[in-house]
C-alpha positions in Angstrom: 25.4 19.8 -9.2 26.6 19.6 -5.3 25.8 23.1 -3.9 24.4 24.7 -6.5 20.9 26.3 -6.3 18.0 26.8 -8.0 14.9 29.2 -7.3 11.6 29.0 -8.8 9.7 31.9 -8.3 5.7 31.1 -8.4 4.1 28.1 -6.8 1.4 27.5 -9.9 1.5 24.4 -11.6 4.2 25.5 -13.5 6.7 26.2 -10.6 5.2 23.4 -8.7 6.3 20.8 -11.7 9.6 22.9 -12.3 10.6 22.4 -8.4 9.3 18.8 -8.6 11.6 17.9 -11.3 14.5 19.6 -10.0 14.4 17.7 -6.7 13.2 14.2 -8.1 15.7 14.4 -11.4 18.8 16.3 -9.7 18.6 15.6 -5.9 22.3 17.3 -5.6 20.6 20.7 -6.2 19.2 22.7 -3.3 15.6 23.9 -4.5 13.6 26.5 -2.9 10.2 27.9 -4.0 8.9 31.5 -3.5 5.5 32.1 -3.6 3.9 35.5 -3.3 0.7 34.5 -1.4 -0.4 32.3 1.1 -1.5 29.3 -1.5 0.0 27.4 -4.1 -1.5 25.8 -7.1 -2.4 28.9 -8.9 -5.8 28.4 -10.9 -6.3 24.8 -9.5 -8.3 24.7 -6.3 -10.8 22.5 -5.1 -13.1 23.2 -2.2 -16.2 22.9 -0.5 -19.4 24.2 -2.3 -21.4 25.1 0.7 -24.6 23.2 1.8 -23.9 20.1 -0.6 -21.2 18.2 1.0 -19.3 18.2 -2.5 -15.6 19.5 -3.0 -15.3 21.3 -6.5 -13.1 22.4 -8.7 -13.0 26.8 -8.7 -10.7 26.9 -11.9 -9.9 24.1 -14.5 -11.3 21.1 -14.0 -9.6 18.5 -16.1 -6.7 18.0 -18.6 -6.2 16.6 -22.2 -5.2 13.4 -22.2 -3.7 13.1 -26.0 -0.8 15.1 -25.0 1.4 13.4 -21.9 2.2 15.8 -19.6 -0.1 15.5 -16.9 -1.2 12.3 -17.2 2.7 11.2 -16.6 2.8 13.6 -13.9 -0.1 12.2 -12.5 0.7 8.5 -12.6 4.2 9.4 -10.9 2.7 11.4 -8.1 0.7 8.0 -7.1 -2.6 9.7 -8.8 -2.9 7.5 -11.9 -5.2 4.8 -10.4 -7.6 7.8 -9.6 -8.0 9.4 -12.7 -11.5 9.5 -14.3 -13.0 10.7 -16.8 -16.3 12.9 -17.9 -19.1 10.2 -18.3 -20.7 12.5 -20.7 -18.9 14.0 -24.0 -21.8 15.5 -25.8 -22.1 19.2 -25.4 -24.5 21.5 -27.1 -24.2 25.5 -28.3 -26.5 28.3 -27.3 -27.4 29.9 -30.7 -29.8 32.0 -31.8 -31.5 32.2 -28.5 -32.0 28.1 -28.5 -29.5 25.2 -27.3 -28.8 23.0 -30.7 -26.5 20.1 -30.1 -22.4 20.7 -30.7 -21.8 18.6 -34.2 -20.2 15.1 -33.4 -17.3 13.9 -34.1 -15.8 17.6 -34.2 -12.1 18.7 -33.9 -12.1 22.2 -31.7 -15.6 22.6 -32.8 -15.1 22.1 -36.5 -17.8 19.0 -37.7 -16.0 16.5 -39.7 -19.4 14.9 -40.6 -22.4 17.6 -42.0 -24.7 15.1 -41.6 -24.3 15.9 -37.7 -24.9 19.6 -37.9 -28.3 20.0 -36.4 -30.8 22.3 -38.5 -30.4 26.0 -37.9 -26.9 25.9 -37.7 -25.6 26.5 -40.9 -26.7 27.2 -44.4 -26.8 24.7 -47.1 -23.8 25.9 -48.7 -21.7 25.6 -45.7 -22.7 22.1 -45.2 -21.8 21.5 -48.8 -18.6 22.6 -47.9 -18.2 20.3 -45.1 -18.9 17.5 -47.4 -15.9 18.3 -48.9 -12.0 17.6 -48.5 -11.3 21.7 -46.9 -8.7 22.7 -49.2 -8.0 26.4 -48.4 -9.4 28.7 -51.3 -6.0 29.5 -51.8 -2.8 28.0 -50.7 -2.0 29.2 -47.0 1.2 31.9 -47.0 4.1 30.1 -44.7 4.5 30.8 -40.9 2.1 30.8 -38.2 -1.3 32.1 -38.8 -4.4 32.7 -36.6 -6.8 30.2 -36.1 -9.5 32.3 -37.9 -7.5 32.5 -41.0 -7.2 29.0 -41.2 -10.9 28.1 -40.5 -12.2 30.5 -42.9 -10.1 29.8 -45.9 -10.9 26.2 -45.6 -14.5 25.5 -44.4 -15.7 29.4 -44.4 -16.7 32.3 -42.3 -19.9 30.9 -40.6 -18.2 27.4 -39.5 -15.5 29.5 -38.2 -18.1 32.2 -36.3 -20.7 29.9 -35.5 -18.8 26.7 -34.0 -15.1 27.4 -33.8 -14.9 30.6 -32.5 -17.3 29.8 -29.5 -16.0 26.9 -28.6 -12.0 28.6 -28.3 -13.7 31.3 -27.0 -14.5 29.5 -24.3 -11.4 27.7 -23.6 -9.3 30.9 -23.7 -11.7 33.6 -23.3 -9.9 34.7 -26.8 -11.3 35.8 -30.2 -10.2 32.8 -32.9 -9.2 35.7 -35.2 -6.4 36.8 -33.1 -5.1 33.5 -31.7 -2.0 31.7 -33.0 -2.7 28.8 -34.9 0.8 27.3 -33.9 0.0 27.8 -30.5 -3.6 27.0 -29.9 -4.4 24.6 -32.4 -1.1 23.2 -34.5 -3.5 20.1 -35.8 -5.5 22.5 -37.6 -2.6 24.1 -39.3 -0.6 21.0 -40.4 -3.9 19.6 -41.7 -4.8 22.7 -44.1 -1.4 22.9 -45.2 -1.8 18.8 -45.8 -2.4 17.2 -49.2 -5.3 16.0 -47.8 -6.9 19.2 -46.8 -8.2 20.2 -43.5 -11.0 17.9 -43.3 -9.9 15.3 -45.2 -6.7 15.0 -43.0 -8.9 15.3 -39.7 -11.1 12.6 -40.7 -8.4 10.3 -41.4 -6.7 11.0 -37.9 -10.0 10.8 -36.1 -10.5 7.4 -38.1 -7.1 6.0 -36.1 -8.6 6.9 -32.7 -10.1 4.8 -30.1 -13.6 6.8 -30.0 -14.3 4.8 -26.3 -10.9 6.3 -24.7 -10.7 9.5 -22.7 -10.4 12.7 -24.2 -10.0 14.5 -20.6 -9.1 13.1 -17.3 -9.3 14.5 -14.0 -8.4 13.2 -10.2 -11.3 12.2 -8.5 -11.3 14.3 -5.9 -10.5 17.4 -7.9 -7.4 19.1 -9.6 -6.1 20.6 -6.6 -4.8 16.8 -5.6 -2.4 17.5 -8.0 -1.2 20.4 -6.3 -1.8 18.8 -2.9 0.9 16.0 -4.0 3.6 18.2 -5.7 3.3 20.5 -2.3 3.6 17.2 0.1 7.0 16.1 -2.2 8.6 19.6 -1.7 7.9 20.5 1.9 9.6 22.9 3.4 11.2 24.1 0.1 8.0 26.2 -0.6 8.0 29.7 1.4 4.6 31.3 1.1 3.5 34.6 1.5 7.3 35.7 0.2 6.9 38.2 -3.1 9.9 38.2 -4.9 10.6 41.9 -5.7 13.8 42.2 -7.5 16.3 39.8 -9.5 20.0 41.2 -9.4 23.1 39.9 -11.1 26.3 38.9 -8.5 29.6 37.5 -9.3 28.8 33.6 -8.8 24.8 33.7 -9.9 22.1 35.7 -8.7 20.4 37.4 -6.1 16.7 37.0 -5.7 15.2 40.0 -3.4 12.3 39.2 -1.8 9.0 42.2 -0.3 10.5 41.4 3.6 14.1 42.7 2.5 15.7 38.9 2.3 18.0 38.1 -0.6 18.0 34.2 -1.5 21.2 33.3 -3.8 20.8 31.1 -6.4 23.0 29.7 -9.6 20.0 29.4 -11.9 16.5 30.9 -11.5 12.9 30.1 -12.9 10.5 32.4 -13.3 7.1 30.7 -13.4 4.9 33.9 -13.0 2.1 35.4 -15.0 3.4 37.1 -17.9 2.9 40.8 -16.5 4.5 39.5 -13.4 7.3 38.2 -14.9 7.9 41.3 -17.1 8.4 43.6 -14.1 10.6 41.2 -12.3 12.8 40.5 -16.0 13.0 44.4 -16.9 16.1 45.1 -15.7 18.2 42.2 -16.7 16.4 41.4 -19.9 14.8 44.5 -21.2 13.7 43.2 -24.8 12.6 40.2 -23.2 10.5 42.1 -20.8 9.4 44.5 -23.3 7.8 41.5 -25.4 6.2 39.7 -21.9 4.3 43.2 -20.9 3.0 43.1 -24.4 0.8 40.2 -23.9 -3.1 40.9 -23.4 -4.8 39.2 -20.6 -8.1 37.9 -20.0 -9.9 38.6 -17.0 -12.7 35.4 -16.2 -14.9 34.5 -13.8 -15.7 31.0 -12.8 -19.3 30.8 -10.5 -20.3 27.5 -9.2 -24.2 27.3 -8.6 -26.0 24.3 -7.4 -30.0 23.8 -7.7 -32.1 21.4 -6.0 -32.4 18.9 -8.8 -36.6 19.0 -8.4 -36.0 22.6 -9.0 -33.3 22.0 -12.5 -32.6 18.7 -13.9 -30.4 19.1 -16.9 -30.1 16.5 -19.6 -28.4 13.1 -18.4 -26.4 13.2 -22.1 -24.6 16.5 -21.8 -22.0 18.0 -20.6 -22.8 21.4 -20.9 -23.2 24.2 -23.5 -20.9 26.9 -25.0 -22.6 30.5 -25.9 -21.9 31.9 -29.3 -20.4 35.7 -29.1 -23.2 37.5 -30.6 -25.8 35.9 -28.3 -25.6 38.9 -25.8 -25.3 37.2 -23.0 -23.1 37.1 -20.1 -21.8 33.9 -19.5 -19.7 32.2 -22.1 -20.1 28.5 -21.4 -21.6 26.5 -18.6 -20.5 22.6 -17.6 -23.5 20.4 -15.6 -21.0 19.3 -13.2 -22.7 16.7 -11.8 -23.8 15.1 -15.1 -19.9 15.0 -16.0 -18.3 14.1 -12.9 -19.7 11.0 -11.5 -18.2 12.0 -8.1 -20.1 15.4 -8.3 -23.7 13.6 -8.7 -24.8 13.1 -4.8 -28.5 12.6 -6.3 -29.7 15.8 -4.6 -28.3 18.6 -6.6 -27.8 20.1 -10.4 -24.3 21.5 -10.0 -23.4 24.1 -12.7 -20.0 25.7 -13.0 -20.6 28.6 -15.6 -17.6 30.9 -17.0 -18.0 34.7 -17.6 -15.2 37.1 -19.2 -13.6 37.7 -22.7 -10.9 39.5 -23.9 -13.2 42.1 -25.2 -15.7 41.7 -22.4 -15.0 43.2 -19.3 -18.4 43.3 -17.5 -17.9 40.3 -15.5 -15.5 42.1 -13.9 -16.9 45.5 -13.7 -19.9 44.0 -11.2 -19.8 43.5 -7.8 -20.7 40.2 -6.7 -24.3 40.8 -6.1 -24.6 42.0 -9.5 -23.0 39.6 -10.9 -24.4 36.5 -9.5 -28.2 38.2 -10.5 -26.8 38.5 -14.3 -25.8 34.7 -14.2 -29.1 33.7 -12.7 -30.4 35.9 -15.5 -29.1 34.1 -18.4 -29.5 30.7 -16.6 -33.0 31.4 -16.5 -32.8 32.1 -20.4 -30.8 29.4 -21.2 -32.1 26.5 -18.9 -35.6 27.7 -18.1 -35.2 28.0 -14.5 -36.1 31.0 -12.3 -35.7 28.7 -8.7 -33.4 30.3 -6.5 -30.0 28.2 -6.4 -29.1 26.1 -3.2 -25.6 27.8 -2.8 -24.1 30.3 -5.6 -19.9 30.5 -5.2 -17.9 33.3 -7.4 -14.6 32.5 -8.2 -12.6 35.6 -9.8 -9.6 35.2 -11.7 -8.5 38.5 -13.0 -5.9 38.6 -15.7 -5.9 34.8 -15.8 -6.0 34.0 -19.5 -3.0 35.2 -21.8 -3.5 35.6 -25.3 -1.2 34.0 -27.6 -1.1 36.1 -30.8 0.6 35.1 -34.4 4.3 34.8 -34.2 3.8 34.0 -30.6 6.2 31.0 -30.6 8.8 33.3 -32.5 8.5 35.7 -29.8 8.9 33.6 -27.0 12.0 32.2 -28.8 13.4 36.0 -28.9 12.7 36.2 -24.8 14.6 33.1 -24.6 17.7 34.7 -26.6 17.6 37.7 -24.9 17.8 35.6 -21.2 20.4 33.6 -22.6 22.4 36.5 -23.7 21.7 38.8 -20.6 20.8 36.7 -18.1 22.3 33.3 -17.9 20.7 30.8 -15.6 17.0 32.7 -15.7 14.7 30.9 -17.4 11.2 31.3 -17.9 8.1 28.8 -17.8 4.4 29.5 -17.4 1.0 29.3 -19.1 2.8 32.0 -21.4 5.0 29.2 -23.3 2.6 27.0 -24.8 -0.6 27.8 -23.6 -3.0 28.0 -21.0 -4.1 24.2 -20.7 -2.9 22.3 -17.6 -0.7 19.8 -19.7 0.9 22.8 -21.7 1.9 24.5 -17.9 3.3 21.0 -16.8 5.7 20.8 -20.1 7.0 24.4 -19.7 7.6 23.8 -15.9 9.6 20.6 -17.0 11.8 21.9 -19.8 12.6 24.8 -17.4 13.8 22.5 -14.9 15.9 20.6 -17.3 17.4 24.2 -18.7 18.4 25.5 -15.5 19.6 22.0 -14.0 21.9 22.1 -17.5 23.2 25.7 -16.4 24.0 24.2 -13.2 26.6 21.7 -14.8 
């Protein structure tokens, strides 16, 4: 590989991971990362929360442990002994104008024990069905299905609309009726097609899991620690404020054009940008793949971090926050009790909330200016938590077009993108949340696989 060059476009967690893997696993490769903005890390940002002395994440604040990609990378980066888990696991649901405990145990909101469903959430007939095995009404057709189609067929409409959709809507800012089960919840699809039925299979799996094992982890000082560690290892291989504007085939590889009129030569290119940016870059060289990417829908979300004096607002010690049902009419979609959830954010003086707004079918937050949005968030907190006290501080972090939606058949469409790149743009590889999901482990997985593909092309 000596003398071969790889350019990574985009320095979010996917691009940083791809570059890190290339440097760590293939030291003979020359690697350059081109980032359009002044900052690396994408949606992983940890910053001071004014007036509190706390460092609080502005985007994702944890990653799933049951898949290995993020935990393994943290260990490799020397962050393994700095990982912490939420100290409380139980969440609530704002439904029918009241906070109700989310059933536990559950899988993506799907209760495994109907006796844990609080009164007022479901009707008796729904509870009776939850007591069964969860076999679908009719055999599920082959291929990918929506999450909604699977859940509705196995346990009914009410369970889907009142429990599952609020959770997935909070995670992906989407509609579970439109989201690919293969991409978003493959364990549900496999369980629904098993001989044991959806609920029977999930219960069997749950019995084999250590109930004390952490579900989520995060570096003690915030998710930004992962970015800092990766950027530190990559050093001056990262070029900030360098937007990529073109990708042109040349006889010995690729010419990556930058906005300042420069060109970076490459034998392979990893494109680790949002789908819409990747589509614009790939359109001249892989038009069919670019067309698939440009059709993907993105949700814009806003995360508002609010701190109250604890004397003005105290939240339950045994709750990590709450989700909001789609039909409740509130602007907010979820609220995390950050100081209850994370021990390192408990300073004894403040109640710290991380409040999410925005869905794929609700652009109201994006249309409000910061002042109006802050007032609307506080009004919803007054409704749900009963406080009209002024906050100590309020910080708004906007993430426009940040959460790609995964329609039914998404994995097949990504395979079509790969085929078009392989046929028309050999050496160009796609990474990012577009591939496998918006979670941190999925992004790290995409960067890892992209690095392997780029390095293979250089052999």
